[in-house]
N, C-alpha and C positions, 0 to 999 in steps of 0.2 A: 667849133663843134657844138657848143651850147646853143648858138643862134640857129644852126641848122636843125637841131632837134626841136627847138621851140617853134620854128617855122613849120616844120612837119606836123607837129601836134596841133597847131592852130588850123592848118589846112585840113587835117583829118577830122577835127571836131566840127568845123563849119560845113563840111561836105556831107556829113552823116546826119545832120539835124534835118528833120522834116516836120511839117505840121499836118496832123490828121484831125479831122472833126467828124463826129458821128452825130447825126441829127435823126430824130424820130418824131413822128406825130400820128395822132389818131385820125382816121379818115371819115368821121361822121359828117363833116361839112361837105363831103363829096358823095353822099348817099351810100357810104360803105361803112356802116357802124360796126364797131368791134375789131376792125382791121387796123393794124399799125404798120406804117411804112418806115423803114430805116434806110438812110442813105449815108455813105461814107465819102467825105471829100478829102482830097490830099492837095496841099499847096505845093506847086512846083513853080518856082520863080515868083512872078507876080500874079498868077492866076490859079484857080482851083479846078481840079478835075474830079468828077464824080466816078467812084469805083463801083 
């Protein structure tokens, strides 16, 4: 019974972890001074998806 509970907890914790990155930068380099762009990336498997 202890092994079953431990296995379940390990599975639950690894499946609920995700990596999110928030990147922002100022757009003066692109002739848009004063504007800030923010992009959120989420890691799913081995790739990143922009949200």
